[in-house]
VMD Tcl script that draws the C-alpha trace (Angstrom):
set ca {
  {-8.19 -0.08 -6.85}
  {-6.61 -2.02 -4.00}
  {-6.49 -1.55 -0.28}
  {-3.37 -2.99 1.32}
  {-3.67 -3.52 5.05}
  {-0.51 -4.11 7.08}
  {-0.70 -5.60 10.56}
  {2.51 -5.40 12.58}
  {3.98 -8.59 14.02}
  {6.71 -6.80 15.98}
  {6.81 -3.97 18.51}
  {6.38 -0.30 17.57}
  {10.00 0.20 18.63}
  {11.16 -2.37 16.06}
  {8.96 -0.73 13.41}
  {10.44 2.70 14.22}
  {14.01 1.38 13.90}
  {13.21 0.19 10.37}
  {10.86 2.96 9.27}
  {13.32 4.71 6.91}
  {13.61 1.68 4.62}
  {9.82 1.25 4.58}
  {9.28 4.95 3.80}
  {11.78 4.75 0.91}
  {9.74 1.83 -0.45}
  {6.51 3.83 -0.02}
  {8.00 6.85 -1.81}
  {9.17 4.68 -4.73}
  {5.63 3.50 -5.43}
  {4.14 6.98 -5.04}
  {6.60 8.05 -7.73}
  {5.48 5.24 -10.06}
  {1.81 6.20 -9.57}
  {0.84 2.96 -7.85}
  {0.22 4.41 -4.37}
  {-2.45 7.07 -3.90}
  {-2.65 7.41 -0.10}
  {-1.09 5.72 2.91}
  {-0.83 6.01 6.66}
  {-0.87 4.42 10.10}
  {-3.89 2.71 11.55}
  {-5.20 3.90 14.91}
  {-4.44 2.30 17.23}
  {-0.96 1.96 15.77}
  {-0.95 -1.73 14.96}
  {-0.26 -1.40 11.25}
  {-1.04 0.72 8.22}
  {-3.20 1.15 5.13}
  {-2.17 1.86 1.55}
  {-4.59 2.79 -1.24}
  {-3.04 1.52 -4.46}
  {-3.77 0.98 -8.12}
  {-2.30 -1.45 -10.63}
  {-3.24 -3.40 -13.72}
  {-3.56 -6.64 -11.77}
  {-3.60 -8.21 -8.33}
  {-0.39 -10.02 -9.29}
  {1.32 -6.64 -9.72}
  {0.13 -5.52 -6.29}
  {1.39 -8.79 -4.81}
  {4.77 -8.18 -6.46}
  {4.90 -4.64 -5.05}
  {3.99 -5.87 -1.55}
  {6.73 -8.51 -1.75}
  {9.30 -5.71 -2.03}
  {8.31 -3.91 1.20}
  {11.16 -4.18 3.73}
  {8.54 -4.81 6.45}
  {7.43 -7.87 4.45}
  {10.94 -9.03 3.58}
  {11.95 -8.88 7.26}
  {8.74 -10.46 8.56}
  {7.61 -7.36 10.47}
  {4.04 -7.32 9.11}
  {1.26 -9.43 7.68}
  {-0.48 -8.13 4.57}
  {-4.08 -8.28 3.41}
  {-4.84 -7.17 -0.15}
  {-8.43 -6.16 -0.88}
  {-9.53 -5.47 -4.45}
  {-12.11 -2.70 -4.55}
  {-14.41 -1.66 -7.40}
  {-16.31 1.53 -6.61}
  {-19.99 1.46 -7.50}
  {-20.70 4.93 -6.10}
  {-18.09 7.66 -6.46}
  {-17.45 11.29 -5.71}
  {-16.72 13.70 -8.54}
  {-13.09 13.38 -9.56}
  {-12.70 9.75 -8.48}
  {-12.28 8.42 -12.02}
  {-9.61 11.01 -12.79}
  {-7.71 10.01 -9.66}
  {-8.02 6.24 -9.92}
  {-8.96 5.72 -13.56}
  {-9.59 2.46 -15.33}
  {-6.69 2.74 -17.75}
  {-3.22 2.73 -16.25}
  {-0.15 3.89 -18.11}
  {2.32 2.19 -15.80}
  {3.37 -1.37 -15.04}
}
mol new
graphics top color blue
foreach p $ca { graphics top sphere $p radius 0.5 }
foreach p [lrange $ca 0 end-1] q [lrange $ca 1 end] { graphics top cylinder $p $q radius 0.2 }
display resetview
């Protein structure tokens, strides 16, 4: 499990002008099964993505494809997370074995 934290480097207005491309990127990785949840931080200075992948390198590759990253609109922090206490259903959602790249 990975937590991807975005911190904006440009104004909210600039983010809004480029939001469609970012949301297309987000949707792509929901469709592949990599992204589990995402949204804006409050206050609105960035966002958070809960993601899964076989390796940190794969997450880094996915992050490199975000239009906000390509255009220098955000900084990224990738946090690897291994749950030691979990709610029922967590393993089914996140799982240890991934069937995707």
